[in-house]
C-alpha positions as MATLAB code, in Angstrom:
seq = 'MKIVVIGGTGLIGSKLVETLKERGHQPLAAAPNTGVDTISGKGLSEALAGAEVVVDVSNSPSMDDKAAMDFFQTSGRNLTAAEQRAGARHHVALSVVGTDRLQASGYFRAKVAQERLIETSDIPYTLVHATQFFEFIRSIADTSTVGGEVRVPPVKFQPMAAQDVASALADVALSEPANGMIEIGGPEQFRFDEAVHKVLEHDRDPRQVIADRAAPYYGVEIGDSTLIPGVDARLGRTTLDWWLAHVPPPTQLKTAVAEVVH';
ca = [
      13.314    4.804  -76.038;
      15.459    6.109  -78.879;
      18.864    7.257  -77.673;
      21.396    8.682  -80.118;
      25.042    8.131  -79.240;
      27.279   10.680  -80.967;
      30.635    8.962  -81.451;
      28.791    5.672  -81.142;
      31.390    3.547  -82.942;
      34.379    4.546  -80.799;
      35.842    3.012  -77.642;
      33.193    4.318  -75.230;
      30.390    4.794  -77.745;
      30.379    1.199  -78.988;
      30.273   -0.126  -75.418;
      27.489    2.315  -74.529;
      25.415    1.232  -77.530;
      25.696   -2.419  -76.486;
      24.896   -1.608  -72.860;
      21.750    0.303  -73.852;
      20.636   -2.554  -76.111;
      21.059   -4.984  -73.220;
      18.792   -2.742  -71.158;
      16.049   -2.909  -73.777;
      16.473    0.437  -75.516;
      17.054    1.497  -79.114;
      20.416    3.254  -79.371;
      21.600    4.668  -82.662;
      25.364    4.818  -83.206;
      25.954    8.170  -84.905;
      29.417    8.756  -86.359;
      30.971    9.730  -89.686;
      31.345    6.042  -90.589;
      27.582    5.552  -90.100;
      26.719    8.627  -92.179;
      26.367   11.209  -89.378;
      28.828   14.115  -89.255;
      28.415   16.741  -86.540;
      30.930   19.056  -88.219;
      29.273   19.273  -91.645;
      25.829   18.472  -90.229;
      25.383   15.641  -92.729;
      22.784   13.123  -91.549;
      22.401   14.796  -88.156;
      18.740   15.822  -88.350;
      17.749   12.438  -89.726;
      19.637   10.601  -86.958;
      18.069   12.694  -84.183;
      14.495   12.468  -85.458;
      12.378   11.029  -82.641;
      15.282   10.879  -80.186;
      14.518   11.590  -76.539;
      18.120   11.457  -75.324;
      21.410   12.345  -77.012;
      24.711   11.186  -75.514;
      27.822   12.871  -76.933;
      31.014   10.850  -76.448;
      32.730   12.184  -79.569;
      36.217   13.645  -79.409;
      38.376   15.975  -81.428;
      40.643   14.081  -83.842;
      43.463   16.418  -82.791;
      44.666   17.853  -79.464;
      46.049   20.897  -81.286;
      44.649   24.038  -79.640;
      42.846   25.512  -82.642;
      41.722   22.190  -84.110;
      40.199   21.092  -80.803;
      38.428   24.415  -80.265;
      37.048   24.405  -83.821;
      35.836   20.823  -83.416;
      34.050   21.210  -80.083;
      32.464   24.566  -80.935;
      31.308   23.596  -84.421;
      30.094   20.159  -83.366;
      28.436   21.589  -80.257;
      26.499   24.254  -82.132;
      25.344   21.872  -84.859;
      24.300   19.262  -82.314;
      22.377   21.755  -80.170;
      20.484   23.057  -83.199;
      19.577   19.535  -84.330;
      18.453   18.573  -80.813;
      16.188   21.607  -80.628;
      14.581   20.706  -83.950;
      14.102   17.116  -82.783;
      12.690   18.073  -79.385;
      15.312   16.083  -77.442;
      14.729   16.241  -73.696;
      18.167   15.280  -72.325;
      21.698   15.959  -73.555;
      24.481   13.935  -71.913;
      28.119   14.809  -72.602;
      31.276   12.975  -71.584;
      34.157   15.120  -70.372;
      37.216   14.756  -68.145;
      37.784   15.000  -64.404;
      40.067   17.964  -63.779;
      39.164   19.810  -66.988;
      38.868   23.090  -65.072;
      42.306   22.459  -63.526;
      44.016   21.817  -66.881;
      43.387   25.171  -68.527;
      47.023   25.628  -69.522;
      46.106   23.176  -72.305;
      44.269   24.424  -75.371;
      42.504   21.063  -75.643;
      41.005   21.386  -72.180;
      40.088   25.021  -72.834;
      38.156   23.642  -75.812;
      36.428   21.112  -73.532;
      35.342   23.955  -71.238;
      34.004   25.842  -74.280;
      32.006   22.724  -75.222;
      30.558   22.536  -71.717;
      29.592   26.211  -71.752;
      27.631   25.691  -74.984;
      25.747   22.842  -73.328;
      25.060   24.773  -70.123;
      23.694   27.816  -71.959;
      21.422   25.896  -74.339;
      17.712   25.361  -73.669;
      18.094   21.574  -73.520;
      18.224   19.855  -70.107;
      21.651   18.283  -69.681;
      24.077   16.254  -67.613;
      27.853   16.616  -67.866;
      29.755   13.462  -66.918;
      33.390   13.999  -65.935;
      35.338   10.726  -66.029;
      38.847    9.922  -64.877;
      41.370    8.499  -67.342;
      40.573    5.105  -68.859;
      42.666    1.979  -68.268;
      42.698    1.666  -72.063;
      44.711    4.906  -72.349;
      47.503    4.049  -69.896;
      49.643    2.453  -72.596;
      49.331    5.464  -74.895;
      50.101    7.778  -71.963;
      53.279    5.773  -71.410;
      54.191    6.162  -75.079;
      53.718    9.935  -75.076;
      55.664   10.188  -71.796;
      58.697    8.251  -73.041;
      61.927   10.247  -73.097;
      65.156    8.512  -74.065;
      63.730    5.061  -73.411;
      62.369    6.032  -69.977;
      58.720    6.675  -69.156;
      58.642    9.854  -67.081;
      55.366   10.645  -65.317;
      54.572   12.761  -62.257;
      53.959   10.845  -58.989;
      50.501   12.364  -58.469;
      47.239   10.733  -57.428;
      45.593    8.751  -60.216;
      42.217    6.978  -60.193;
      41.659    5.432  -63.641;
      38.660    3.356  -64.671;
      37.644    0.747  -67.237;
      35.951    1.905  -70.433;
      33.080   -0.525  -69.760;
      32.454    1.144  -66.386;
      32.365    4.525  -68.154;
      29.766    3.160  -70.580;
      27.676    1.696  -67.752;
      27.711    4.994  -65.867;
      26.707    6.889  -69.014;
      23.823    4.478  -69.567;
      22.632    5.099  -65.999;
      22.752    8.853  -66.597;
      21.039    8.648  -69.996;
      18.155    6.724  -68.454;
      17.790    9.162  -65.541;
      16.407   12.667  -65.298;
      18.782   15.477  -66.348;
      20.968   16.764  -63.517;
      21.417   20.176  -65.173;
      24.890   20.025  -63.730;
      28.008   17.879  -63.556;
      28.686   14.489  -61.979;
      32.050   12.761  -61.633;
      32.908    9.108  -62.159;
      36.130    7.264  -61.432;
      37.782    3.950  -60.723;
      37.496    2.011  -57.455;
      41.216    2.298  -56.642;
      43.629    5.170  -56.242;
      47.276    4.869  -57.281;
      50.241    7.085  -57.841;
      50.408    7.821  -61.537;
      53.836    6.193  -61.937;
      52.704    3.089  -60.007;
      49.749    2.492  -62.330;
      51.871    2.954  -65.452;
      54.529    0.608  -64.038;
      51.898   -2.046  -63.251;
      50.604   -2.027  -66.844;
      54.056   -2.076  -68.460;
      55.226   -4.825  -66.109;
      52.182   -6.906  -67.087;
      53.052   -6.357  -70.755;
      56.688   -7.328  -70.115;
      57.579   -3.931  -71.517;
      61.250   -3.249  -70.651;
      60.921    0.534  -70.339;
      61.712    1.935  -66.902;
      59.077    4.147  -65.301;
      60.531    7.226  -63.586;
      58.574    9.288  -61.055;
      59.393   12.826  -62.147;
      57.544   15.717  -60.505;
      58.528   18.002  -63.381;
      57.098   15.662  -66.024;
      54.063   17.156  -67.791;
      50.737   15.489  -68.509;
      49.999   16.117  -72.197;
      52.161   19.216  -71.961;
      50.607   20.543  -68.744;
      52.163   20.659  -65.279;
      49.790   19.018  -62.802;
      49.391   18.915  -59.030;
      48.763   16.018  -56.690;
      44.957   16.225  -56.974;
      44.527   17.457  -60.548;
      43.388   14.114  -61.987;
      41.239   12.687  -59.196;
      37.503   13.146  -58.609;
      35.800   14.553  -55.535;
      34.402   12.563  -52.630;
      30.937   12.344  -54.219;
      32.140   10.634  -57.393;
      30.358    7.496  -58.587;
      32.920    4.701  -58.673;
      33.153    1.785  -61.075;
      33.746   -1.800  -59.949;
      36.525   -2.958  -62.248;
      39.980   -3.071  -60.670;
      43.140   -2.580  -62.672;
      44.377   -6.098  -61.823;
      41.113   -7.663  -63.041;
      41.226   -5.599  -66.223;
      44.812   -6.597  -66.967;
      43.944  -10.262  -66.446;
      40.796  -10.245  -68.591;
      41.231   -7.592  -71.302;
      44.015   -8.519  -73.731;
      46.251   -5.735  -75.016;
      45.960   -4.670  -78.657;
      47.434   -7.202  -81.098;
      49.916   -4.648  -82.391;
      51.217   -4.103  -78.856;
      51.534   -7.843  -78.213;
      53.593   -8.216  -81.385;
      55.860   -5.300  -80.477;
      56.467   -6.598  -76.958;
      57.217  -10.089  -78.288;
      59.836   -8.629  -80.616;
      61.513   -6.812  -77.710;
      61.442   -9.839  -75.387;
      62.544  -12.417  -77.929;
];
């Protein structure tokens, strides 16, 4: 079965493409660097020709309110039109757990706009809301650093490995459309500050993690349950400790930490 993965060369997309290949399918990684641009429409019809399933894991290159809204609306409309021409029978889109609870953010308002386009199209669909990825914890720490301290709210946090996200998306892509939303998350629940501390401690990063209830999450004030999925969420298997032990940090990070330590 031909499955087109929009954003197929990124963190999740590349893992999804490999997972689908391992399961005996024919995924096509569609991204600007493979000649497919959902904003201009370049190469989109050609990429979708003969596709039964389209999985959109692309993301706005900017979290700026207007840029994100322009990206998700333009990309969404172009993708829907190309899917209709191709006769695609299932559209799968990756979104974020808590999107509806983060509407003080223009980025998450843009994600809701993307979902509305999908829900009102004629193409059967499944929306997959995932919790935050382990791979993003380090960048969250960086954006939450104030005066050498990492300040994050002590709220519930249930992150998951990118590979588990890809595996769940593959399961959904190979199933019948839900015409609704499902949630996926990690197998363990932490306090946000505890998870960040665990990762920085593993990296021997000297920054102190401060539990600060007033600290925002990407500029948005969040509550205790904003970032966690519901009781029916499908949970991955990879624990944070296993991931830290088996997935090396980016080379650039290792170099930076070494410079601090030595």
